[in-house]
N, C-alpha and C positions, 0 to 999 in steps of 0.2 A: 598554456594553462589548461588543466583538465576542466571538463564541463559536466555538470549534473543537471538533468531535467527532472524537476520536482512535479510529478503528475498528480493533479488534484489536491495540491497543497494549500489552497484557499488564499493564502497571503504570505508574502515574504517576511511579515512580522513574526510568523511562527518559525522558530529556528530549526535548522537541520541538525542532525547529529554532528558531533565534533569531527568525525572522519571527513566531512566535506568542507572543512575550514579553508582549504587551499583550492577548492573548486569554484569555477564561475557558476553561479546559481541562476538557472532560468526556470521560471514558474509557468506551468501550463495548467489551465483550469477552464472548465466550461462556464463558470460564473464570472462575469467581468467585474463584479463588485470588489474583488480582492486585488484588482489591477495586475493581472498576470501578464507576463511577457508575451504569452501565446494563448489566445482564447480558442479552445478546441475541445471537442469531445474526445476522450481517450480512445474511443473505438475508431477514430479517424487518424491515428498517429502515422499510419502508412502513407498519408498524404504529405508528410513532412520529408525533408531531405534525409536520405539514408545515412547511417554511420557517422552521425555528427556528435554523439555524446559518449563520454567515458562511463557514465553511470545514469541510472534512472532511480529516483527515490519516489516511492509510492506508499504513503502512510494513510491508512484507513480510507482508501478510495476504491480498491478492487471489489469490495463487497457491495458497491453501489451499482454494479452491473449484473444483469441476469446471467445465470450460469452459461447459457449459450453465447453470451457476448464476451465472457472472460477470455476465451481463446483469441478473439479479435484484439482485445486490449494487449494481451501478452505478445501477439504477433507484432503489434506496433512497438512494444518495448524492444524486441529483437531487431526490428527494422531501424530504429533510430540509434541503437547502440553500435559502437565500433566493435571490431572483431574480438578485442580483448575486454569488452565492456561487461558490466554486470547490473543487475537490478536488485535493489533492497526494497522489500515489500513487508508492510505491517498491516495485519487485519485482526478483527476481533476473533478470539478463540472460543468458538461456539461450544466445543466440548467442555471447556472449563466453565463457561456460563451455565450449561445444563447441569454440570456436577454441583455447582454452588446452589443453583435454584432448588435442586432436589435435596441437597444436604441441609439447607437452611429453611426449606419449605416456603420459598418465596413465591409470590404471585407476580403477574405481569407488570403491575404498577408499583411494586416494591423497589426500593433503592438497592441497586446491586453494589455500587461503590460511589465515592465522592471524587469528583475531578476538579481541575482548576475552573471549569465553566459551571460547576454546580453538581447536584446529585444526578446520577445516571441510573435510570430505571432499567429493569429487564427488557421492557419494550424498546427502549432506546438502542440497546445493543443489537437486538434481533432485527428491528425494522428501521433504524435510523433515529437520530436525535430529534425527538418530537418537537421540541421548542424551535429548533432551526427550520424544520420543515414548515411548521405553522407560520413562523415569522416571515420567512422568505416566500412562501407560497409555491416553492419549487419542489416538484416530486423527485428531481434528480438527487436530492439529499437523502432519499429513502434507501434502505438496504434491500437488495434484491437477491442476494445469495449469501451463503455462509461458508466458513472454512474451519477445519481442524488442522492440526499440524500435518497429519498424514495426507489429508485431501489437498492441502496447498502444495506439499512436496510433489505429489502425483500430478497435479495440474501443471506445475512449472516444468516438470520433465516431459510431460505430454506435449507441451507447447514448443519444446525444442531446446531448452536450456540444458547444457551438457553436464553441469555440476551444480548441485543445489545443497545448501546447508539450511536447516531450520531449527528453531528453538521456540520455547514459550516463556512468557513472563507477563504477569499482571494483566490477565484477561486478553492477551494478544499473542498471535503467532507472528514470528519474525523470520523472514527468509532472505538469504543472499543467493541469487541465481546467476550463473555465469554462462556466457556464450561458449567460452573455452575454459578449461581448468585455470584457476586464478594464478597469476604470477606471484613471485615472492613479495613484491612491494604491496600488493593488495592483500595477500595473506597476513602480512605484518600489520597493515592498516586496521584490519578487522580481527586480528589475533586468531586466525584460522589455523587448524592443524595442517601439517604437511602430510599428505597421504602417500 
C-alpha cells in the first residue's frame, strides 16, 4: 500500500483530497492536540527514516515557517520521499490577496472571504488565523512567510524537485513537486499533461 505523510495537517478528521483514498495516511504535526501519528516540527523531517513515503501532503503549513526555514522543510520532504515520490503543497496566494485588497479597498480587519470555520480577515491570511493563535496561545500557528505561484515554483525547484506543476484557485497556490518526472499512473491520478 502506498503511504502519504500529511505534514502539519492538524487532525485526521480533516479529509485529504480524493487522490489519496488508497494511501495509508500518516499525520505529522508539531501540535499533539490533533493526535498525530508523529509529533515533530517539519524542520526536523530529516531525523525520520529516509525514503519511506510515496507522497507528502502539506496543506496551509509551509507559510508557518520563516523564509530561511522553508528550504529545511523541503529538504525534509525530499528526504522522506521515495525516489519516485512527490509532494502536494497548498499555501495562501498572497498575490491574489493583495489584488483583492486593492481592488475592494479592504483594510486589515476586513473580511476577505467566508470559510467553514467562519470569516477570514485579511490579517488572518497574512499573519495566521488570529482566533486559533489566541485560543491556543501557540505562535507556531502564525504565518511567517508568503508565496505567490511564481515564488512557490522557484522555491520548490531550488530545493531540488525535478518537475513542478503549479496552479491557483480560491486564494491559494497549489503545487505538485516530483523528485523525478512523474510516472503514467501519477499523471493519470492528478490529470497531469504528458510533456
